[in-house]
VMD Tcl script that builds the backbone (N, CA, C; Angstrom):
set m [mol new atoms 549]
animate dup $m
set s [atomselect $m all]
$s set {name element resname resid chain x y z} {
  {N N UNK 1 A 25.716 26.001 -54.031}
  {CA C UNK 1 A 24.512 26.659 -54.488}
  {C C UNK 1 A 23.354 25.680 -54.657}
  {N N UNK 2 A 23.668 24.478 -54.850}
  {CA C UNK 2 A 22.582 23.507 -54.975}
  {C C UNK 2 A 21.844 23.349 -53.655}
  {N N UNK 3 A 22.547 23.593 -52.532}
  {CA C UNK 3 A 21.902 23.505 -51.232}
  {C C UNK 3 A 20.843 24.584 -51.094}
  {N N UNK 4 A 21.149 25.786 -51.549}
  {CA C UNK 4 A 20.206 26.902 -51.486}
  {C C UNK 4 A 18.987 26.608 -52.342}
  {N N UNK 5 A 19.228 26.012 -53.520}
  {CA C UNK 5 A 18.114 25.695 -54.403}
  {C C UNK 5 A 17.247 24.606 -53.773}
  {N N UNK 6 A 17.864 23.589 -53.149}
  {CA C UNK 6 A 17.110 22.522 -52.489}
  {C C UNK 6 A 16.277 23.081 -51.345}
  {N N UNK 7 A 16.863 24.032 -50.590}
  {CA C UNK 7 A 16.116 24.653 -49.497}
  {C C UNK 7 A 14.917 25.422 -50.021}
  {N N UNK 8 A 15.120 26.137 -51.128}
  {CA C UNK 8 A 14.004 26.892 -51.717}
  {C C UNK 8 A 12.923 25.955 -52.221}
  {N N UNK 9 A 13.331 24.835 -52.830}
  {CA C UNK 9 A 12.353 23.858 -53.313}
  {C C UNK 9 A 11.582 23.254 -52.136}
  {N N UNK 10 A 12.324 22.907 -51.086}
  {CA C UNK 10 A 11.676 22.330 -49.898}
  {C C UNK 10 A 10.688 23.307 -49.282}
  {N N UNK 11 A 11.082 24.581 -49.224}
  {CA C UNK 11 A 10.205 25.594 -48.659}
  {C C UNK 11 A 8.947 25.754 -49.500}
  {N N UNK 12 A 9.098 25.723 -50.827}
  {CA C UNK 12 A 7.950 25.845 -51.728}
  {C C UNK 12 A 7.000 24.645 -51.556}
  {N N UNK 13 A 7.593 23.465 -51.446}
  {CA C UNK 13 A 6.782 22.249 -51.257}
  {C C UNK 13 A 6.019 22.332 -49.928}
  {N N UNK 14 A 6.716 22.771 -48.895}
  {CA C UNK 14 A 6.079 22.900 -47.577}
  {C C UNK 14 A 4.939 23.915 -47.612}
  {N N UNK 15 A 5.188 25.069 -48.200}
  {CA C UNK 15 A 4.155 26.109 -48.278}
  {C C UNK 15 A 2.952 25.639 -49.095}
  {N N UNK 16 A 3.211 24.906 -50.153}
  {CA C UNK 16 A 2.123 24.373 -50.979}
  {C C UNK 16 A 1.290 23.374 -50.164}
  {N N UNK 17 A 1.957 22.540 -49.378}
  {CA C UNK 17 A 1.248 21.548 -48.556}
  {C C UNK 17 A 0.442 22.206 -47.442}
  {N N UNK 18 A 0.868 23.341 -46.960}
  {CA C UNK 18 A 0.232 24.015 -45.829}
  {C C UNK 18 A -0.764 25.102 -46.230}
  {N N UNK 19 A -1.013 25.285 -47.502}
  {CA C UNK 19 A -1.854 26.403 -47.941}
  {C C UNK 19 A -3.283 26.346 -47.393}
  {N N UNK 20 A -3.823 25.170 -47.139}
  {CA C UNK 20 A -5.193 25.056 -46.628}
  {C C UNK 20 A -5.261 24.955 -45.106}
  {N N UNK 21 A -4.122 25.000 -44.454}
  {CA C UNK 21 A -4.072 24.860 -42.995}
  {C C UNK 21 A -4.234 26.229 -42.349}
  {N N UNK 22 A -5.100 26.284 -41.337}
  {CA C UNK 22 A -5.251 27.550 -40.620}
  {C C UNK 22 A -4.726 27.378 -39.201}
  {N N UNK 23 A -4.181 28.430 -38.626}
  {CA C UNK 23 A -3.626 28.337 -37.267}
  {C C UNK 23 A -4.729 28.071 -36.232}
  {N N UNK 24 A -4.350 27.408 -35.183}
  {CA C UNK 24 A -5.278 27.156 -34.084}
  {C C UNK 24 A -5.464 28.457 -33.327}
  {N N UNK 25 A -6.713 28.783 -33.079}
  {CA C UNK 25 A -7.002 30.010 -32.352}
  {C C UNK 25 A -6.937 29.732 -30.853}
  {N N UNK 26 A -6.573 30.734 -30.059}
  {CA C UNK 26 A -6.434 30.537 -28.612}
  {C C UNK 26 A -7.667 29.940 -27.943}
  {N N UNK 27 A -8.861 30.224 -28.447}
  {CA C UNK 27 A -10.053 29.704 -27.789}
  {C C UNK 27 A -10.183 28.183 -27.952}
  {N N UNK 28 A -9.380 27.565 -28.831}
  {CA C UNK 28 A -9.423 26.122 -29.012}
  {C C UNK 28 A -8.494 25.383 -28.051}
  {N N UNK 29 A -7.714 26.110 -27.289}
  {CA C UNK 29 A -6.806 25.481 -26.346}
  {C C UNK 29 A -7.564 25.010 -25.114}
  {N N UNK 30 A -7.134 23.911 -24.567}
  {CA C UNK 30 A -7.683 23.423 -23.314}
  {C C UNK 30 A -6.621 23.644 -22.253}
  {N N UNK 31 A -6.980 24.358 -21.217}
  {CA C UNK 31 A -6.049 24.610 -20.132}
  {C C UNK 31 A -6.451 23.729 -18.959}
  {N N UNK 32 A -5.528 22.862 -18.569}
  {CA C UNK 32 A -5.773 21.978 -17.441}
  {C C UNK 32 A -5.231 22.638 -16.193}
  {N N UNK 33 A -6.125 22.906 -15.269}
  {CA C UNK 33 A -5.698 23.505 -14.011}
  {C C UNK 33 A -5.555 22.413 -12.972}
  {N N UNK 34 A -4.528 22.534 -12.150}
  {CA C UNK 34 A -4.343 21.574 -11.071}
  {C C UNK 34 A -5.432 21.795 -10.035}
  {N N UNK 35 A -6.023 20.707 -9.533}
  {CA C UNK 35 A -7.046 20.875 -8.498}
  {C C UNK 35 A -6.429 21.472 -7.241}
  {N N UNK 36 A -7.184 22.310 -6.590}
  {CA C UNK 36 A -6.713 22.938 -5.365}
  {C C UNK 36 A -6.889 21.951 -4.223}
  {N N UNK 37 A -5.782 21.649 -3.550}
  {CA C UNK 37 A -5.852 20.737 -2.413}
  {C C UNK 37 A -6.206 21.512 -1.164}
  {N N UNK 38 A -7.117 20.937 -0.404}
  {CA C UNK 38 A -7.437 21.536 0.884}
  {C C UNK 38 A -6.364 21.111 1.873}
  {N N UNK 39 A -5.908 22.028 2.656}
  {CA C UNK 39 A -4.936 21.677 3.684}
  {C C UNK 39 A -5.631 20.850 4.751}
  {N N UNK 40 A -5.022 19.739 5.084}
  {CA C UNK 40 A -5.598 18.879 6.114}
  {C C UNK 40 A -4.527 18.527 7.120}
  {N N UNK 41 A -4.950 18.161 8.278}
  {CA C UNK 41 A -4.028 17.607 9.262}
  {C C UNK 41 A -4.727 16.440 9.943}
  {N N UNK 42 A -3.947 15.557 10.451}
  {CA C UNK 42 A -4.494 14.367 11.063}
  {C C UNK 42 A -4.540 14.523 12.566}
  {N N UNK 43 A -5.483 13.867 13.164}
  {CA C UNK 43 A -5.606 13.914 14.616}
  {C C UNK 43 A -4.424 13.181 15.243}
  {N N UNK 44 A -3.673 13.876 16.061}
  {CA C UNK 44 A -2.493 13.289 16.694}
  {C C UNK 44 A -2.870 12.204 17.695}
  {N N UNK 45 A -4.085 12.227 18.185}
  {CA C UNK 45 A -4.529 11.264 19.193}
  {C C UNK 45 A -4.467 9.846 18.647}
  {N N UNK 46 A -4.763 9.677 17.354}
  {CA C UNK 46 A -4.811 8.345 16.769}
  {C C UNK 46 A -3.464 7.639 16.879}
  {N N UNK 47 A -2.392 8.319 16.536}
  {CA C UNK 47 A -1.076 7.699 16.570}
  {C C UNK 47 A -0.515 7.676 17.987}
  {N N UNK 48 A -0.966 8.568 18.840}
  {CA C UNK 48 A -0.458 8.612 20.215}
  {C C UNK 48 A -0.826 7.351 20.980}
  {N N UNK 49 A -1.911 6.699 20.605}
  {CA C UNK 49 A -2.324 5.495 21.315}
  {C C UNK 49 A -1.569 4.252 20.837}
  {N N UNK 50 A -0.726 4.405 19.824}
  {CA C UNK 50 A 0.038 3.282 19.298}
  {C C UNK 50 A 1.110 2.873 20.298}
  {N N UNK 51 A 1.229 1.587 20.624}
  {CA C UNK 51 A 2.222 1.164 21.612}
  {C C UNK 51 A 3.642 1.396 21.099}
  {N N UNK 52 A 4.551 1.672 21.994}
  {CA C UNK 52 A 5.937 1.868 21.592}
  {C C UNK 52 A 6.509 0.543 21.142}
  {N N UNK 53 A 7.651 0.604 20.476}
  {CA C UNK 53 A 8.305 -0.598 19.964}
  {C C UNK 53 A 8.516 -1.651 21.050}
  {N N UNK 54 A 8.758 -1.204 22.257}
  {CA C UNK 54 A 9.061 -2.143 23.326}
  {C C UNK 54 A 7.807 -2.609 24.066}
  {N N UNK 55 A 6.663 -1.986 23.786}
  {CA C UNK 55 A 5.447 -2.322 24.510}
  {C C UNK 55 A 4.725 -3.522 23.904}
  {N N UNK 56 A 5.044 -3.892 22.673}
  {CA C UNK 56 A 4.394 -5.055 22.081}
  {C C UNK 56 A 4.920 -6.311 22.756}
  {N N UNK 57 A 4.017 -7.074 23.306}
  {CA C UNK 57 A 4.450 -8.286 23.984}
  {C C UNK 57 A 4.639 -9.408 22.972}
  {N N UNK 58 A 5.560 -10.280 23.289}
  {CA C UNK 58 A 5.736 -11.475 22.487}
  {C C UNK 58 A 4.769 -12.515 22.999}
  {N N UNK 59 A 4.400 -13.371 22.130}
  {CA C UNK 59 A 3.507 -14.444 22.513}
  {C C UNK 59 A 3.206 -15.254 21.291}
  {N N UNK 60 A 2.852 -16.457 21.478}
  {CA C UNK 60 A 2.546 -17.299 20.339}
  {C C UNK 60 A 1.044 -17.425 20.218}
  {N N UNK 61 A 0.566 -17.298 19.006}
  {CA C UNK 61 A -0.870 -17.382 18.765}
  {C C UNK 61 A -1.304 -18.793 18.382}
  {N N UNK 62 A -0.733 -19.782 19.030}
  {CA C UNK 62 A -1.133 -21.176 18.839}
  {C C UNK 62 A -1.157 -21.613 17.380}
  {N N UNK 63 A -0.193 -21.129 16.605}
  {CA C UNK 63 A -0.084 -21.560 15.219}
  {C C UNK 63 A 0.744 -22.835 15.234}
  {N N UNK 64 A 0.123 -23.917 14.857}
  {CA C UNK 64 A 0.807 -25.200 14.998}
  {C C UNK 64 A 1.481 -25.683 13.724}
  {N N UNK 65 A 1.032 -25.194 12.578}
  {CA C UNK 65 A 1.645 -25.673 11.347}
  {C C UNK 65 A 1.885 -24.524 10.378}
  {N N UNK 66 A 2.887 -24.683 9.502}
  {CA C UNK 66 A 3.185 -23.635 8.525}
  {C C UNK 66 A 2.024 -23.358 7.573}
  {N N UNK 67 A 1.160 -24.359 7.364}
  {CA C UNK 67 A 0.067 -24.183 6.409}
  {C C UNK 67 A -1.225 -23.690 7.058}
  {N N UNK 68 A -1.217 -23.411 8.350}
  {CA C UNK 68 A -2.429 -22.973 9.043}
  {C C UNK 68 A -2.862 -21.584 8.557}
  {N N UNK 69 A -4.156 -21.460 8.272}
  {CA C UNK 69 A -4.739 -20.206 7.814}
  {C C UNK 69 A -4.994 -19.297 9.016}
  {N N UNK 70 A -4.606 -18.020 8.885}
  {CA C UNK 70 A -4.809 -17.049 9.964}
  {C C UNK 70 A -5.938 -16.090 9.613}
  {N N UNK 71 A -6.730 -15.715 10.617}
  {CA C UNK 71 A -7.805 -14.742 10.423}
  {C C UNK 71 A -8.076 -14.038 11.737}
  {N N UNK 72 A -8.147 -12.723 11.670}
  {CA C UNK 72 A -8.519 -11.895 12.822}
  {C C UNK 72 A -9.339 -10.732 12.297}
  {N N UNK 73 A -10.445 -10.437 12.960}
  {CA C UNK 73 A -11.238 -9.263 12.596}
  {C C UNK 73 A -11.521 -8.455 13.855}
  {N N UNK 74 A -11.311 -7.165 13.752}
  {CA C UNK 74 A -11.598 -6.256 14.857}
  {C C UNK 74 A -13.046 -5.810 14.826}
  {N N UNK 75 A -13.391 -4.964 15.755}
  {CA C UNK 75 A -14.753 -4.455 15.848}
  {C C UNK 75 A -15.027 -3.464 14.721}
  {N N UNK 76 A -16.253 -3.472 14.235}
  {CA C UNK 76 A -16.689 -2.479 13.268}
  {C C UNK 76 A -16.379 -2.795 11.813}
  {N N UNK 77 A -15.935 -3.991 11.529}
  {CA C UNK 77 A -15.620 -4.351 10.145}
  {C C UNK 77 A -16.882 -4.854 9.453}
  {N N UNK 78 A -17.230 -4.213 8.358}
  {CA C UNK 78 A -18.423 -4.606 7.608}
  {C C UNK 78 A -18.180 -5.938 6.910}
  {N N UNK 79 A -19.222 -6.736 6.832}
  {CA C UNK 79 A -19.121 -8.064 6.219}
  {C C UNK 79 A -18.668 -7.974 4.759}
  {N N UNK 80 A -19.205 -7.014 4.011}
  {CA C UNK 80 A -18.838 -6.901 2.591}
  {C C UNK 80 A -17.356 -6.546 2.424}
  {N N UNK 81 A -16.827 -5.690 3.305}
  {CA C UNK 81 A -15.409 -5.334 3.248}
  {C C UNK 81 A -14.550 -6.545 3.638}
  {N N UNK 82 A -14.976 -7.295 4.649}
  {CA C UNK 82 A -14.235 -8.494 5.066}
  {C C UNK 82 A -14.173 -9.506 3.918}
  {N N UNK 83 A -15.277 -9.702 3.242}
  {CA C UNK 83 A -15.329 -10.658 2.127}
  {C C UNK 83 A -14.366 -10.228 1.015}
  {N N UNK 84 A -14.384 -8.958 0.672}
  {CA C UNK 84 A -13.493 -8.415 -0.360}
  {C C UNK 84 A -12.029 -8.545 0.082}
  {N N UNK 85 A -11.768 -8.260 1.353}
  {CA C UNK 85 A -10.417 -8.326 1.917}
  {C C UNK 85 A -9.877 -9.752 1.877}
  {N N UNK 86 A -10.670 -10.706 2.359}
  {CA C UNK 86 A -10.237 -12.104 2.404}
  {C C UNK 86 A -9.996 -12.687 1.016}
  {N N UNK 87 A -10.710 -12.185 0.024}
  {CA C UNK 87 A -10.543 -12.705 -1.334}
  {C C UNK 87 A -9.395 -12.017 -2.076}
  {N N UNK 88 A -8.683 -11.107 -1.398}
  {CA C UNK 88 A -7.530 -10.441 -2.014}
  {C C UNK 88 A -7.902 -9.404 -3.053}
  {N N UNK 89 A -9.114 -8.845 -2.938}
  {CA C UNK 89 A -9.585 -7.889 -3.937}
  {C C UNK 89 A -9.388 -6.433 -3.530}
  {N N UNK 90 A -8.631 -6.193 -2.468}
  {CA C UNK 90 A -8.280 -4.829 -2.088}
  {C C UNK 90 A -6.828 -4.626 -2.511}
  {N N UNK 91 A -6.566 -3.550 -3.203}
  {CA C UNK 91 A -5.219 -3.289 -3.719}
  {C C UNK 91 A -4.209 -3.233 -2.572}
  {N N UNK 92 A -3.079 -3.867 -2.782}
  {CA C UNK 92 A -2.011 -3.886 -1.779}
  {C C UNK 92 A -1.174 -2.626 -1.955}
  {N N UNK 93 A -1.092 -1.832 -0.888}
  {CA C UNK 93 A -0.368 -0.567 -0.945}
  {C C UNK 93 A 1.129 -0.709 -0.694}
  {N N UNK 94 A 1.538 -1.709 0.079}
  {CA C UNK 94 A 2.957 -1.865 0.392}
  {C C UNK 94 A 3.193 -3.284 0.901}
  {N N UNK 95 A 4.456 -3.731 0.820}
  {CA C UNK 95 A 4.827 -5.095 1.195}
  {C C UNK 95 A 6.051 -5.084 2.097}
  {N N UNK 96 A 6.050 -5.945 3.093}
  {CA C UNK 96 A 7.197 -6.154 3.979}
  {C C UNK 96 A 7.567 -7.624 3.932}
  {N N UNK 97 A 8.838 -7.917 3.660}
  {CA C UNK 97 A 9.330 -9.288 3.616}
  {C C UNK 97 A 10.226 -9.522 4.823}
  {N N UNK 98 A 9.838 -10.431 5.711}
  {CA C UNK 98 A 10.575 -10.701 6.947}
  {C C UNK 98 A 11.478 -11.931 6.851}
  {N N UNK 99 A 11.647 -12.497 5.654}
  {CA C UNK 99 A 12.527 -13.656 5.509}
  {C C UNK 99 A 13.919 -13.331 6.032}
  {N N UNK 100 A 14.445 -14.198 6.864}
  {CA C UNK 100 A 15.799 -14.043 7.386}
  {C C UNK 100 A 15.913 -13.152 8.608}
  {N N UNK 101 A 14.806 -12.561 9.055}
  {CA C UNK 101 A 14.842 -11.671 10.222}
  {C C UNK 101 A 14.733 -12.474 11.510}
  {N N UNK 102 A 15.375 -11.963 12.555}
  {CA C UNK 102 A 15.197 -12.550 13.879}
  {C C UNK 102 A 13.856 -12.052 14.425}
  {N N UNK 103 A 13.429 -12.582 15.560}
  {CA C UNK 103 A 12.169 -12.140 16.167}
  {C C UNK 103 A 12.249 -10.647 16.501}
  {N N UNK 104 A 13.350 -10.195 17.105}
  {CA C UNK 104 A 13.489 -8.780 17.463}
  {C C UNK 104 A 13.509 -7.888 16.222}
  {N N UNK 105 A 14.219 -8.311 15.183}
  {CA C UNK 105 A 14.249 -7.539 13.938}
  {C C UNK 105 A 12.858 -7.499 13.308}
  {N N UNK 106 A 12.176 -8.643 13.311}
  {CA C UNK 106 A 10.834 -8.720 12.729}
  {C C UNK 106 A 9.873 -7.795 13.465}
  {N N UNK 107 A 9.960 -7.753 14.804}
  {CA C UNK 107 A 9.091 -6.869 15.584}
  {C C UNK 107 A 9.327 -5.410 15.188}
  {N N UNK 108 A 10.580 -5.012 15.175}
  {CA C UNK 108 A 10.919 -3.625 14.849}
  {C C UNK 108 A 10.494 -3.263 13.426}
  {N N UNK 109 A 10.785 -4.134 12.478}
  {CA C UNK 109 A 10.409 -3.878 11.077}
  {C C UNK 109 A 8.891 -3.823 10.909}
  {N N UNK 110 A 8.186 -4.709 11.592}
  {CA C UNK 110 A 6.723 -4.748 11.497}
  {C C UNK 110 A 6.117 -3.456 12.041}
  {N N UNK 111 A 6.607 -3.002 13.175}
  {CA C UNK 111 A 6.080 -1.768 13.767}
  {C C UNK 111 A 6.365 -0.569 12.867}
  {N N UNK 112 A 7.589 -0.467 12.370}
  {CA C UNK 112 A 7.933 0.645 11.467}
  {C C UNK 112 A 7.052 0.623 10.225}
  {N N UNK 113 A 6.871 -0.574 9.677}
  {CA C UNK 113 A 6.070 -0.757 8.476}
  {C C UNK 113 A 4.618 -0.329 8.707}
  {N N UNK 114 A 4.046 -0.752 9.817}
  {CA C UNK 114 A 2.658 -0.403 10.130}
  {C C UNK 114 A 2.506 1.085 10.416}
  {N N UNK 115 A 3.437 1.658 11.156}
  {CA C UNK 115 A 3.392 3.102 11.433}
  {C C UNK 115 A 3.430 3.897 10.131}
  {N N UNK 116 A 4.340 3.501 9.242}
  {CA C UNK 116 A 4.434 4.193 7.950}
  {C C UNK 116 A 3.130 4.039 7.157}
  {N N UNK 117 A 2.601 2.830 7.113}
  {CA C UNK 117 A 1.360 2.589 6.373}
  {C C UNK 117 A 0.200 3.402 6.924}
  {N N UNK 118 A 0.110 3.486 8.243}
  {CA C UNK 118 A -0.968 4.251 8.860}
  {C C UNK 118 A -0.792 5.746 8.585}
  {N N UNK 119 A 0.437 6.246 8.719}
  {CA C UNK 119 A 0.713 7.664 8.451}
  {C C UNK 119 A 0.408 8.013 6.993}
  {N N UNK 120 A 0.705 7.096 6.078}
  {CA C UNK 120 A 0.467 7.322 4.652}
  {C C UNK 120 A -0.987 7.071 4.259}
  {N N UNK 121 A -1.799 6.661 5.232}
  {CA C UNK 121 A -3.216 6.354 5.015}
  {C C UNK 121 A -3.415 5.200 4.024}
  {N N UNK 122 A -2.495 4.212 4.089}
  {CA C UNK 122 A -2.646 3.007 3.283}
  {C C UNK 122 A -3.808 2.200 3.848}
  {N N UNK 123 A -4.413 1.418 2.996}
  {CA C UNK 123 A -5.555 0.609 3.411}
  {C C UNK 123 A -5.169 -0.858 3.617}
  {N N UNK 124 A -4.419 -1.420 2.669}
  {CA C UNK 124 A -4.095 -2.838 2.728}
  {C C UNK 124 A -2.589 -3.042 2.543}
  {N N UNK 125 A -2.007 -3.793 3.457}
  {CA C UNK 125 A -0.587 -4.105 3.414}
  {C C UNK 125 A -0.436 -5.622 3.363}
  {N N UNK 126 A 0.743 -6.071 2.987}
  {CA C UNK 126 A 1.020 -7.500 3.054}
  {C C UNK 126 A 2.361 -7.683 3.756}
  {N N UNK 127 A 2.375 -8.608 4.686}
  {CA C UNK 127 A 3.602 -8.957 5.405}
  {C C UNK 127 A 3.919 -10.407 5.057}
  {N N UNK 128 A 5.102 -10.604 4.494}
  {CA C UNK 128 A 5.552 -11.947 4.153}
  {C C UNK 128 A 6.390 -12.443 5.328}
  {N N UNK 129 A 5.835 -13.376 6.088}
  {CA C UNK 129 A 6.511 -13.877 7.282}
  {C C UNK 129 A 7.159 -15.227 7.050}
  {N N UNK 130 A 6.828 -15.874 5.968}
  {CA C UNK 130 A 7.365 -17.200 5.681}
  {C C UNK 130 A 6.616 -18.267 6.453}
  {N N UNK 131 A 6.974 -19.505 6.172}
  {CA C UNK 131 A 6.302 -20.635 6.816}
  {C C UNK 131 A 7.198 -21.340 7.816}
  {N N UNK 132 A 8.427 -20.899 7.926}
  {CA C UNK 132 A 9.347 -21.605 8.819}
  {C C UNK 132 A 9.834 -22.869 8.150}
  {N N UNK 133 A 10.464 -23.706 8.912}
  {CA C UNK 133 A 10.939 -24.991 8.392}
  {C C UNK 133 A 9.804 -26.001 8.457}
  {N N UNK 134 A 9.735 -26.823 7.474}
  {CA C UNK 134 A 8.656 -27.808 7.418}
  {C C UNK 134 A 8.753 -28.843 8.533}
  {N N UNK 135 A 9.932 -28.953 9.132}
  {CA C UNK 135 A 10.110 -29.948 10.194}
  {C C UNK 135 A 9.765 -29.416 11.581}
  {N N UNK 136 A 9.520 -28.100 11.685}
  {CA C UNK 136 A 9.193 -27.527 12.995}
  {C C UNK 136 A 8.105 -26.466 12.849}
  {N N UNK 137 A 7.566 -26.057 13.970}
  {CA C UNK 137 A 6.516 -25.031 13.970}
  {C C UNK 137 A 7.122 -23.690 13.537}
  {N N UNK 138 A 6.345 -22.853 12.856}
  {CA C UNK 138 A 6.848 -21.546 12.444}
  {C C UNK 138 A 7.138 -20.656 13.660}
  {N N UNK 139 A 8.108 -19.764 13.529}
  {CA C UNK 139 A 8.480 -18.890 14.649}
  {C C UNK 139 A 8.008 -17.449 14.446}
  {N N UNK 140 A 8.208 -16.900 13.259}
  {CA C UNK 140 A 7.831 -15.498 12.992}
  {C C UNK 140 A 6.318 -15.375 12.788}
  {N N UNK 141 A 5.724 -16.312 12.091}
  {CA C UNK 141 A 4.291 -16.260 11.764}
  {C C UNK 141 A 3.408 -16.053 13.000}
  {N N UNK 142 A 3.536 -16.854 14.061}
  {CA C UNK 142 A 2.659 -16.635 15.217}
  {C C UNK 142 A 2.959 -15.327 15.946}
  {N N UNK 143 A 4.213 -14.884 15.913}
  {CA C UNK 143 A 4.562 -13.614 16.553}
  {C C UNK 143 A 3.879 -12.456 15.824}
  {N N UNK 144 A 3.955 -12.469 14.486}
  {CA C UNK 144 A 3.317 -11.408 13.701}
  {C C UNK 144 A 1.821 -11.365 14.008}
  {N N UNK 145 A 1.184 -12.522 14.041}
  {CA C UNK 145 A -0.254 -12.577 14.341}
  {C C UNK 145 A -0.528 -11.997 15.729}
  {N N UNK 146 A 0.321 -12.312 16.688}
  {CA C UNK 146 A 0.153 -11.805 18.054}
  {C C UNK 146 A 0.354 -10.287 18.114}
  {N N UNK 147 A 1.390 -9.780 17.428}
  {CA C UNK 147 A 1.664 -8.334 17.441}
  {C C UNK 147 A 0.538 -7.546 16.791}
  {N N UNK 148 A 0.025 -8.056 15.681}
  {CA C UNK 148 A -1.010 -7.318 14.948}
  {C C UNK 148 A -2.267 -7.105 15.787}
  {N N UNK 149 A -2.583 -8.044 16.655}
  {CA C UNK 149 A -3.765 -7.907 17.514}
  {C C UNK 149 A -3.592 -6.783 18.537}
  {N N UNK 150 A -2.361 -6.366 18.796}
  {CA C UNK 150 A -2.085 -5.328 19.781}
  {C C UNK 150 A -2.083 -3.918 19.177}
  {N N UNK 151 A -2.130 -3.820 17.867}
  {CA C UNK 151 A -2.061 -2.531 17.186}
  {C C UNK 151 A -3.481 -1.979 17.036}
  {N N UNK 152 A -3.769 -0.812 17.618}
  {CA C UNK 152 A -5.147 -0.309 17.609}
  {C C UNK 152 A -5.704 0.046 16.233}
  {N N UNK 153 A -4.853 0.318 15.259}
  {CA C UNK 153 A -5.387 0.691 13.947}
  {C C UNK 153 A -5.344 -0.455 12.938}
  {N N UNK 154 A -5.086 -1.679 13.406}
  {CA C UNK 154 A -5.216 -2.861 12.557}
  {C C UNK 154 A -6.660 -3.331 12.679}
  {N N UNK 155 A -7.367 -3.265 11.591}
  {CA C UNK 155 A -8.781 -3.622 11.573}
  {C C UNK 155 A -8.975 -5.133 11.393}
  {N N UNK 156 A -8.100 -5.737 10.592}
  {CA C UNK 156 A -8.208 -7.173 10.333}
  {C C UNK 156 A -6.913 -7.679 9.712}
  {N N UNK 157 A -6.738 -9.000 9.778}
  {CA C UNK 157 A -5.685 -9.634 8.998}
  {C C UNK 157 A -6.128 -11.035 8.638}
  {N N UNK 158 A -5.560 -11.551 7.566}
  {CA C UNK 158 A -5.841 -12.926 7.151}
  {C C UNK 158 A -4.705 -13.419 6.272}
  {N N UNK 159 A -4.577 -14.724 6.183}
  {CA C UNK 159 A -3.569 -15.310 5.318}
  {C C UNK 159 A -3.847 -14.897 3.873}
  {N N UNK 160 A -2.771 -14.731 3.127}
  {CA C UNK 160 A -2.865 -14.240 1.754}
  {C C UNK 160 A -3.338 -15.332 0.790}
  {N N UNK 161 A -3.754 -14.900 -0.374}
  {CA C UNK 161 A -4.100 -15.818 -1.457}
  {C C UNK 161 A -2.798 -16.461 -1.956}
  {N N UNK 162 A -2.859 -17.617 -2.589}
  {CA C UNK 162 A -1.642 -18.302 -3.050}
  {C C UNK 162 A -0.726 -17.439 -3.926}
  {N N UNK 163 A -1.300 -16.595 -4.760}
  {CA C UNK 163 A -0.470 -15.759 -5.645}
  {C C UNK 163 A 0.302 -14.676 -4.885}
  {N N UNK 164 A -0.054 -14.444 -3.632}
  {CA C UNK 164 A 0.656 -13.458 -2.799}
  {C C UNK 164 A 1.454 -14.110 -1.667}
  {N N UNK 165 A 1.580 -15.428 -1.701}
  {CA C UNK 165 A 2.382 -16.101 -0.686}
  {C C UNK 165 A 1.617 -17.102 0.153}
  {N N UNK 166 A 0.306 -17.176 -0.022}
  {CA C UNK 166 A -0.499 -18.144 0.714}
  {C C UNK 166 A -0.341 -18.001 2.219}
  {N N UNK 167 A -0.204 -19.120 2.907}
  {CA C UNK 167 A -0.100 -19.082 4.366}
  {C C UNK 167 A 1.286 -18.647 4.843}
  {N N UNK 168 A 2.150 -18.276 3.910}
  {CA C UNK 168 A 3.455 -17.707 4.266}
  {C C UNK 168 A 3.427 -16.192 4.262}
  {N N UNK 169 A 2.246 -15.616 4.067}
  {CA C UNK 169 A 2.087 -14.157 4.046}
  {C C UNK 169 A 0.733 -13.803 4.640}
  {N N UNK 170 A 0.604 -12.555 5.026}
  {CA C UNK 170 A -0.619 -12.119 5.685}
  {C C UNK 170 A -1.038 -10.751 5.154}
  {N N UNK 171 A -2.322 -10.631 4.783}
  {CA C UNK 171 A -2.890 -9.332 4.430}
  {C C UNK 171 A -3.224 -8.601 5.726}
  {N N UNK 172 A -2.964 -7.305 5.763}
  {CA C UNK 172 A -3.302 -6.495 6.939}
  {C C UNK 172 A -4.175 -5.339 6.470}
  {N N UNK 173 A -5.348 -5.220 7.050}
  {CA C UNK 173 A -6.272 -4.136 6.722}
  {C C UNK 173 A -6.188 -3.082 7.819}
  {N N UNK 174 A -5.828 -1.863 7.436}
  {CA C UNK 174 A -5.690 -0.782 8.405}
  {C C UNK 174 A -6.934 0.079 8.444}
  {N N UNK 175 A -7.222 0.608 9.625}
  {CA C UNK 175 A -8.291 1.589 9.742}
  {C C UNK 175 A -7.858 2.821 8.975}
  {N N UNK 176 A -8.813 3.551 8.456}
  {CA C UNK 176 A -8.485 4.783 7.754}
  {C C UNK 176 A -8.450 5.927 8.735}
  {N N UNK 177 A -7.472 6.794 8.510}
  {CA C UNK 177 A -7.323 7.947 9.388}
  {C C UNK 177 A -8.378 8.972 9.063}
  {N N UNK 178 A -8.807 9.675 10.078}
  {CA C UNK 178 A -9.807 10.723 9.895}
  {C C UNK 178 A -9.086 12.031 9.612}
  {N N UNK 179 A -9.520 12.714 8.566}
  {CA C UNK 179 A -8.935 14.007 8.231}
  {C C UNK 179 A -9.851 15.103 8.737}
  {N N UNK 180 A -9.258 16.161 9.231}
  {CA C UNK 180 A -10.027 17.334 9.605}
  {C C UNK 180 A -9.422 18.526 8.893}
  {N N UNK 181 A -10.229 19.379 8.257}
  {CA C UNK 181 A -9.674 20.514 7.521}
  {C C UNK 181 A -9.012 21.516 8.454}
  {N N UNK 182 A -7.910 22.096 7.963}
  {CA C UNK 182 A -7.249 23.172 8.712}
  {C C UNK 182 A -8.089 24.433 8.623}
  {N N UNK 183 A -8.082 25.187 9.672}
  {CA C UNK 183 A -8.853 26.436 9.653}
  {C C UNK 183 A -7.923 27.594 9.731}
}
mol reanalyze $m
mol bondsrecalc $m
mol representation Tube
mol addrep $m
């Protein structure tokens, strides 16, 4: 019976504490509506021009040392965007690490990575290619630089800032896909 009395006391205390409280009226509620997304589709022509996995030629881009800085800019890149890109001030959307990969594996992984990034409409990617052995010229680094020049939607690339791998990694700036509304 003491439990019943304690419950009654607790209820009385609660009611006394709540006597000045008024219920929230419905007009005080905020209803958050999800924004309506417009249906979009991407132009298939853009990806159709992408070379197949086997069409990328191998070649060395005359990279002579592991510490050599890489830079490539395609047509139509604004100077202000290039400056921001080179300084590492564009958010990195995804990363690929090629450490331990053979040249053939690196080619396949790089192409898959770029295709995915372009399809996802990513802007900036980073590829970690490593520096190779300090006693010999790098092997993956010049291949990656050569492959990237063959990809039509790669707008630019440059060696990364030290905090992202320095000359053992490369920033890749992708062209943005054009959206057209569905009708």
